[in-house]
C-alpha positions as CSV (number, residue, x, y, z in Angstrom):
1,M,57.8,-41.9,-11.8
2,S,54.4,-43.5,-12.1
3,E,51.8,-42.2,-14.6
4,D,49.0,-40.2,-13.0
5,R,45.9,-42.4,-13.0
6,H,43.5,-39.5,-13.6
7,C,45.1,-37.8,-16.7
8,E,42.5,-39.3,-19.0
9,D,39.7,-37.5,-17.2
10,T,38.5,-34.0,-18.1
11,I,38.6,-31.8,-15.0
12,A,37.0,-28.5,-14.1
13,A,37.2,-26.0,-11.2
14,I,36.7,-22.4,-10.3
15,A,40.1,-20.8,-10.9
16,T,39.4,-17.4,-9.2
17,P,39.1,-16.8,-5.4
18,L,35.7,-17.6,-3.9
19,G,33.6,-14.6,-3.0
20,E,31.9,-11.6,-4.6
21,G,33.7,-9.9,-7.5
22,G,33.3,-8.6,-11.0
23,I,34.1,-11.9,-12.7
24,A,34.8,-15.6,-11.9
25,V,36.7,-18.0,-14.2
26,I,35.8,-21.7,-14.6
27,R,38.7,-23.7,-16.1
28,I,38.2,-27.0,-18.0
29,S,41.1,-29.2,-19.1
30,G,41.3,-32.6,-20.8
31,S,40.6,-34.5,-24.0
32,D,36.8,-33.8,-23.7
33,A,37.1,-30.2,-22.7
34,L,35.7,-28.9,-26.0
35,A,32.9,-31.5,-26.1
36,V,31.9,-30.6,-22.5
37,A,31.9,-26.9,-23.5
38,D,29.7,-27.7,-26.6
39,R,27.1,-29.2,-24.3
40,A,27.2,-26.4,-21.7
41,F,27.6,-23.3,-23.9
42,V,25.3,-21.7,-26.5
43,P,27.2,-19.3,-28.8
44,L,25.5,-16.0,-29.8
45,G,26.2,-13.6,-32.6
46,R,26.4,-13.5,-36.4
47,N,29.6,-15.6,-36.7
48,A,28.9,-17.8,-33.7
49,S,30.5,-21.2,-33.6
50,K,30.6,-24.1,-31.2
51,P,33.8,-24.4,-29.0
52,S,34.8,-27.6,-30.8
53,E,34.7,-25.8,-34.2
54,A,36.5,-22.7,-33.0
55,R,40.1,-21.8,-33.7
56,S,42.6,-22.0,-30.9
57,H,43.1,-19.0,-28.6
58,T,39.9,-17.3,-29.5
59,L,37.2,-15.7,-27.4
60,H,33.4,-16.3,-27.8
61,Y,30.3,-14.7,-26.4
62,G,27.2,-16.6,-25.4
63,H,25.2,-18.2,-22.6
64,V,25.8,-21.1,-20.3
65,M,22.6,-23.1,-20.4
66,R,21.2,-25.9,-18.2
67,G,17.9,-27.6,-18.9
68,G,16.9,-24.9,-21.4
69,I,17.4,-22.2,-18.7
70,I,20.1,-19.5,-19.0
71,V,22.6,-19.8,-16.1
72,D,24.7,-16.8,-17.1
73,E,26.0,-14.6,-19.9
74,V,29.6,-15.4,-20.4
75,L,32.8,-15.2,-22.5
76,L,34.4,-18.5,-23.4
77,A,38.1,-18.9,-24.4
78,V,39.2,-21.9,-26.5
79,M,42.8,-23.0,-26.2
80,R,43.8,-26.1,-28.0
81,A,46.6,-28.5,-27.0
82,P,49.6,-28.3,-26.8
83,R,49.8,-24.5,-26.4
84,T,48.1,-24.4,-23.0
85,Y,49.0,-24.5,-19.3
86,T,48.3,-28.2,-19.0
87,V,49.3,-29.1,-22.6
88,E,45.8,-30.4,-23.0
89,D,42.7,-28.8,-24.6
90,V,41.6,-26.0,-22.2
91,V,38.4,-24.0,-22.0
92,E,38.0,-21.1,-19.7
93,I,34.6,-19.6,-19.0
94,T,34.4,-16.1,-17.6
95,C,31.1,-15.6,-15.9
96,H,29.8,-12.9,-13.5
97,G,31.4,-13.0,-10.1
98,G,29.7,-14.2,-7.0
99,L,29.4,-17.5,-5.2
100,L,26.1,-18.5,-6.6
101,T,26.8,-17.6,-10.2
102,A,30.2,-19.3,-10.3
103,K,28.9,-22.4,-8.6
104,A,26.0,-22.7,-11.0
105,T,28.3,-22.3,-14.0
106,L,30.7,-24.9,-12.6
107,D,27.8,-27.3,-11.7
108,T,26.6,-27.0,-15.3
109,V,30.1,-27.9,-16.6
110,L,30.3,-30.9,-14.2
111,A,26.8,-32.1,-15.3
112,N,28.0,-32.2,-18.9
113,G,30.9,-34.6,-18.4
114,A,33.7,-33.0,-16.4
115,R,34.7,-34.0,-12.9
116,L,35.8,-31.6,-10.1
117,A,39.6,-31.1,-10.1
118,A,41.6,-32.0,-7.1
119,P,43.8,-29.4,-5.4
120,G,46.7,-28.5,-7.7
121,E,45.6,-30.9,-10.4
122,F,45.9,-28.4,-13.3
123,T,49.5,-27.7,-12.3
124,R,50.1,-31.4,-11.7
125,R,49.0,-32.1,-15.3
126,A,51.4,-29.4,-16.5
127,F,54.2,-31.3,-14.7
128,L,53.1,-34.8,-15.9
129,N,52.8,-33.5,-19.5
130,G,56.3,-32.0,-19.4
131,R,55.5,-28.3,-19.5
132,L,57.0,-27.7,-16.0
133,D,59.4,-29.7,-13.9
134,L,58.6,-30.2,-10.2
135,A,60.7,-27.2,-9.0
136,Q,58.9,-25.0,-11.5
137,A,55.5,-26.4,-10.4
138,E,56.3,-25.5,-6.8
139,A,57.2,-22.0,-7.9
140,V,53.6,-21.5,-9.1
141,A,52.3,-21.9,-5.5
142,D,55.1,-19.6,-4.3
143,L,54.1,-17.0,-6.8
144,I,50.4,-17.1,-5.7
145,Q,51.4,-16.9,-2.1
146,A,54.1,-14.3,-2.4
147,R,53.7,-11.4,0.1
148,T,56.5,-9.1,-1.0
149,E,57.9,-8.0,-4.4
150,L,61.2,-9.8,-3.6
151,A,59.3,-13.1,-2.9
152,M,57.4,-12.6,-6.2
153,R,60.7,-12.1,-8.1
154,A,62.3,-15.2,-6.5
155,A,59.2,-17.3,-7.5
156,N,59.3,-16.0,-11.0
157,E,63.0,-16.9,-11.3
158,Q,62.3,-20.4,-10.2
159,L,59.3,-20.6,-12.5
160,A,61.6,-19.5,-15.4
161,G,63.9,-22.4,-14.6
162,S,66.8,-20.8,-12.8
163,L,66.9,-23.3,-10.0
164,S,66.1,-26.2,-12.3
165,R,69.1,-25.4,-14.5
166,R,71.4,-25.5,-11.5
167,V,69.9,-28.8,-10.2
168,N,70.1,-30.4,-13.6
169,Q,73.7,-29.3,-14.0
170,L,74.5,-30.9,-10.6
171,R,72.6,-34.1,-11.5
172,D,74.4,-34.4,-14.9
173,Q,77.7,-34.0,-13.1
174,M,77.0,-36.7,-10.6
175,L,75.5,-38.9,-13.3
176,D,78.7,-38.7,-15.4
177,L,80.6,-39.6,-12.3
178,L,78.4,-42.6,-11.7
179,A,78.8,-43.7,-15.3
180,H,82.6,-43.5,-15.0
181,V,82.6,-45.7,-11.9
182,E,80.3,-48.2,-13.4
183,A,82.5,-48.4,-16.5
184,H,85.3,-49.5,-14.3
185,I,83.1,-52.1,-12.6
186,D,82.5,-53.6,-16.0
187,F,86.2,-54.3,-16.3
188,P,87.2,-55.7,-12.9
189,D,90.6,-57.0,-14.1
190,E,91.8,-53.5,-14.8
191,D,92.9,-51.4,-11.8
192,I,92.0,-47.7,-11.8
193,A,95.1,-45.7,-12.6
194,P,96.3,-43.4,-9.7
195,D,95.6,-40.2,-11.7
196,T,92.1,-41.5,-12.6
197,H,91.5,-42.3,-9.0
198,Q,92.5,-38.8,-8.0
199,T,90.3,-37.3,-10.7
200,L,87.3,-39.2,-9.5
201,K,87.8,-38.0,-5.9
202,E,88.2,-34.4,-7.1
203,R,85.0,-34.6,-9.2
204,M,83.1,-36.0,-6.1
205,I,84.4,-33.1,-4.0
206,S,83.3,-30.7,-6.6
207,G,79.8,-32.2,-6.6
208,I,79.6,-32.0,-2.8
209,R,80.7,-28.3,-2.9
210,F,78.0,-27.7,-5.5
211,M,75.4,-29.1,-3.1
212,D,76.8,-27.0,-0.3
213,D,76.4,-23.9,-2.4
214,L,72.7,-24.7,-3.0
215,L,72.1,-25.6,0.7
216,Q,73.4,-22.2,1.8
217,T,70.4,-20.6,0.1
218,A,67.8,-22.5,2.2
219,T,67.6,-19.9,5.0
220,E,67.1,-17.0,2.6
221,G,64.5,-19.0,0.6
222,R,62.6,-19.9,3.7
223,I,62.5,-16.2,4.8
224,L,61.3,-14.9,1.5
225,R,58.6,-17.6,1.1
226,R,57.3,-17.8,4.7
227,G,58.7,-14.7,6.3
228,I,59.6,-14.4,10.0
229,R,57.5,-14.1,13.2
230,V,58.4,-11.2,15.4
231,A,56.8,-10.9,18.9
232,I,56.4,-7.4,20.4
233,I,56.8,-7.8,24.2
234,G,57.0,-5.5,27.2
235,R,55.2,-4.2,30.2
236,P,51.6,-3.0,29.9
237,N,51.4,0.5,28.5
238,A,54.9,0.6,27.1
239,G,53.6,1.3,23.6
240,K,53.6,-2.1,22.0
241,S,50.3,-1.6,20.1
242,S,51.4,1.9,19.0
243,L,54.6,0.4,17.7
244,L,52.7,-2.3,15.8
245,N,50.5,0.3,14.2
246,Q,53.6,2.3,13.1
247,L,55.4,-0.7,11.7
248,V,52.4,-2.0,9.6
249,G,51.4,1.5,8.5
250,H,47.8,1.6,9.8
251,D,45.8,1.3,13.0
252,R,45.7,-2.5,13.6
253,A,45.6,-2.5,17.4
254,I,43.6,-0.5,19.9
255,V,45.8,2.1,21.6
256,S,44.8,3.4,25.0
257,A,46.5,5.0,28.0
258,I,44.9,2.3,30.2
259,P,47.4,-0.5,30.9
260,G,46.3,-4.0,29.8
261,T,44.2,-2.8,26.8
262,T,45.6,-5.7,24.6
263,R,44.0,-8.8,26.1
264,D,44.9,-11.2,23.2
265,T,47.6,-11.7,20.7
266,I,47.1,-9.6,17.5
267,E,48.9,-10.7,14.2
268,E,49.6,-8.6,11.2
269,T,51.9,-9.1,8.2
270,A,54.0,-6.3,6.8
271,N,56.6,-5.9,4.1
272,I,59.8,-4.9,6.0
273,R,62.7,-4.2,3.5
274,G,61.4,-6.8,1.1
275,I,60.9,-9.5,3.8
276,P,57.4,-10.6,4.9
277,V,57.3,-10.1,8.7
278,V,54.4,-11.4,10.8
279,F,54.2,-9.1,13.8
280,V,52.5,-10.4,16.9
281,D,51.4,-7.8,19.5
282,T,51.2,-9.6,22.8
283,A,49.3,-8.9,26.0
284,G,51.5,-7.0,28.5
285,L,53.5,-9.4,30.5
286,R,52.6,-8.9,34.2
287,E,50.7,-10.6,37.0
288,A,47.2,-11.1,35.6
289,R,44.4,-9.2,37.3
290,D,41.6,-11.3,35.9
291,E,40.9,-14.5,34.1
292,I,40.7,-12.9,30.6
293,E,44.1,-11.1,31.1
294,A,45.6,-14.4,32.4
295,E,44.6,-16.1,29.1
296,G,46.0,-13.3,27.1
297,I,49.3,-13.6,28.9
298,R,49.4,-17.4,28.4
299,R,48.9,-16.9,24.7
300,S,51.6,-14.3,24.6
301,R,54.1,-16.7,26.1
302,K,53.1,-19.4,23.7
303,T,53.6,-16.9,20.8
304,L,57.1,-16.1,22.2
305,E,58.0,-19.8,21.9
306,M,57.3,-19.7,18.2
307,A,58.9,-16.3,17.4
308,E,62.1,-16.0,15.5
309,A,62.8,-12.5,16.9
310,V,61.5,-10.2,19.6
311,I,61.0,-6.5,19.9
312,H,61.3,-5.6,23.6
313,V,59.6,-2.3,24.2
314,F,60.3,-0.1,27.2
315,D,58.7,3.1,28.3
316,A,61.5,5.6,28.3
317,S,59.6,7.9,30.6
318,V,59.7,5.6,33.6
319,D,62.4,3.8,35.6
320,L,63.4,0.2,34.9
321,S,61.2,-2.1,36.9
322,P,62.0,-5.5,38.4
323,A,59.7,-7.0,35.8
324,D,61.7,-5.4,33.0
325,V,64.9,-6.9,34.5
326,R,63.3,-10.3,34.7
327,F,62.1,-10.2,31.0
328,L,65.6,-9.1,29.9
329,S,67.0,-12.3,31.5
330,E,64.1,-14.6,30.5
331,F,64.2,-13.8,26.7
332,S,68.0,-13.6,26.4
333,A,68.2,-16.6,24.1
334,V,66.1,-14.9,21.4
335,N,67.2,-12.5,18.7
336,R,66.1,-9.1,20.1
337,V,65.7,-5.5,19.2
338,F,65.4,-3.2,22.2
339,V,63.1,-0.2,21.7
340,R,62.9,2.8,24.1
341,N,59.5,4.2,23.3
342,K,58.0,7.6,24.3
343,T,61.3,9.5,23.8
344,D,59.2,12.6,23.1
345,L,58.6,12.7,26.9
346,E,61.2,13.3,29.6
347,A,63.6,10.4,29.7
348,R,64.0,8.5,33.0
349,L,64.9,5.0,31.7
350,N,68.5,3.6,32.0
351,L,69.0,0.2,30.4
352,P,71.8,-2.0,31.5
353,A,75.0,-2.0,29.4
354,G,76.0,-4.9,27.1
355,L,72.6,-5.9,25.8
356,A,72.7,-8.4,23.0
357,G,71.0,-6.5,20.4
358,P,70.5,-2.9,19.0
359,V,68.9,-0.3,21.3
360,I,66.7,2.1,19.4
361,D,65.0,5.3,20.6
362,V,61.5,5.6,19.2
363,S,58.6,8.0,19.5
364,C,55.4,6.4,18.2
365,V,53.8,9.9,18.3
366,T,56.3,11.5,15.9
367,G,57.5,8.4,14.0
368,Q,61.1,8.9,15.1
369,G,63.2,5.7,15.0
370,I,60.6,3.6,13.1
371,E,62.7,3.2,10.0
372,T,65.7,2.3,12.2
373,V,63.7,-0.5,13.8
374,K,62.8,-1.9,10.3
375,D,66.5,-1.8,9.4
376,A,67.4,-3.6,12.6
377,L,64.8,-6.3,12.0
378,K,66.1,-7.0,8.5
379,S,69.7,-7.2,9.8
380,L,68.7,-9.8,12.3
381,V,67.7,-12.3,9.6
382,W,69.6,-11.2,6.5
383,S,73.1,-9.8,6.4
384,G,74.1,-7.5,3.6
385,E,72.0,-6.4,0.6
386,I,69.4,-8.6,-1.2
387,R,70.9,-8.7,-4.7
388,A,69.0,-9.7,-7.8
389,E,71.3,-12.7,-8.5
390,M,70.5,-14.1,-5.1
391,L,66.9,-14.4,-6.0
392,E,67.7,-16.8,-8.9
393,V,68.4,-19.9,-6.9
394,M,66.8,-20.2,-3.5
395,I,65.8,-23.7,-2.4
396,N,62.8,-24.6,-0.2
397,S,62.6,-27.0,2.7
398,R,61.8,-30.0,0.5
399,H,64.8,-29.3,-1.7
400,Q,67.0,-28.8,1.5
401,E,66.0,-32.2,2.9
402,T,66.6,-33.9,-0.5
403,L,70.0,-32.2,-0.9
404,H,71.0,-33.3,2.6
405,R,70.3,-36.9,1.6
406,A,72.2,-36.5,-1.7
407,R,75.2,-34.9,0.0
408,A,75.3,-37.7,2.7
409,A,75.3,-40.4,0.0
410,A,78.0,-38.6,-2.1
411,D,80.1,-38.0,1.0
412,H,79.9,-41.8,1.8
413,A,80.9,-42.6,-1.8
414,L,83.9,-40.3,-1.4
415,G,84.9,-42.1,1.8
416,S,84.6,-45.5,0.1
417,L,86.8,-44.3,-2.8
418,R,89.4,-42.9,-0.4
419,E,89.5,-46.2,1.5
420,N,89.6,-48.3,-1.7
421,R,86.4,-50.1,-0.9
422,P,84.7,-52.1,-3.7
423,L,83.5,-49.8,-6.6
424,E,80.1,-51.4,-6.3
425,L,79.6,-49.7,-3.0
426,V,80.8,-46.4,-4.5
427,A,78.3,-46.8,-7.3
428,L,75.5,-47.6,-5.0
429,D,75.9,-44.4,-3.0
430,L,76.3,-42.3,-6.1
431,R,73.1,-43.7,-7.5
432,T,71.3,-42.8,-4.3
433,S,72.7,-39.3,-4.6
434,V,71.7,-38.9,-8.2
435,N,68.1,-40.1,-7.5
436,A,67.8,-37.7,-4.5
437,I,68.9,-34.8,-6.7
438,G,66.4,-35.9,-9.3
439,E,63.6,-35.6,-6.8
440,I,64.0,-31.8,-6.8
441,V,63.0,-31.4,-10.5
442,G,60.7,-34.5,-10.5
443,K,62.9,-36.9,-12.5
444,T,62.6,-39.5,-9.7
445,A,59.4,-38.4,-8.0
446,T,57.0,-40.9,-6.5
447,E,53.2,-40.8,-6.5
448,D,53.2,-40.0,-2.7
449,L,55.6,-37.1,-3.2
450,L,53.4,-35.6,-6.0
451,D,50.3,-36.0,-3.8
452,R,52.0,-34.2,-0.9
453,I,53.3,-31.3,-3.1
454,F,50.1,-30.7,-5.2
455,G,47.8,-31.3,-2.3
456,Q,49.0,-28.0,-0.9
457,F,47.8,-26.1,-3.9
458,C,44.4,-24.5,-4.1
459,I,41.6,-26.1,-6.2
460,G,41.6,-24.5,-9.7
461,K,45.4,-24.2,-10.0
């Protein structure tokens, strides 16, 4: 892994979200962090001291000053290396919230010798300085972006090193295997004994199974991190918007007895049994009566192409229409939950038998059946209970791609060993597998990979 070319710089950024609030935090990190703070901060009080003279992990009151003018009244925290997030000297200035005040404080810090941090650069430094491995660094972003308690717990497990321990165990296992093969390459005149040959194959198979176990967690990890998209479809006035409001727990969509009220797609995220679900209320699927409705229906169909599941809503108080029959056929390839809404009214709807998905009676007026719909959605994407131990190791899409490469190389090495090909070929594939596994925790990370990962972080983290 190449050294980061910017680690000698002192960086600064606003670490809190932009916008109005009670406070904002400006974070400074680097070898000159204390010197920069000395130039920007004037301590106040009987025992006031400059940041460079202060003890580590202490808090100080004073003013941020620029050109002899007070920028803001602040609290300044001094944290000396190595007991900091980046393992460098860190100063955090807590100023009053608000875009103008935070920007003025940051500008003062930048004018006194720091440079603006790149996205994710604080966490990148924590990785480069050995405080976090790459999988743990990714967990920081997952923790910030978590939308449910389960997603938060999974991110905390990864941040604590649960995944890294498993990956390092796998890498050590494959590395020992590589060392064993290379030892035999060093003594070409000695054939591998049959029992040793069999042991090598068994150890390779064990490593491949280890990878398969990790790969099986990819779907669950993706669901907890990103959630699923669920489109709510049906004829106009079937109660799609009412159902959306019930599922998210507040009035997100306009509800009216007039058919075609929803003219555009409406998105809202809700926590459904611990899983983040992005609900999309679509315009009623029918022949458009004007240009605006036509655009809404076009967007609805585009949304359906991206949805991982569909809630098909029917009005239980009316007969099945030709359009309903057409939609049943048109969306048959998608995971579906069928909802018969308005069951508080006289029932007239008869759905065809053998539908591929649960059929649930719902009344959006009384709330009947809403919890059953939530259970059905969870069952579509996650079978069984979500247990605590499942949250400890859940790989993301980058880990999945890397493990697929590692597995393919290990499987090729196993084939070479079974067919008695030269051990140099076996070692070459094993080395490829070990390096791929190392990418997960950053032991073989490239500069481009780091740029791609940390570029997705927010500035200030």
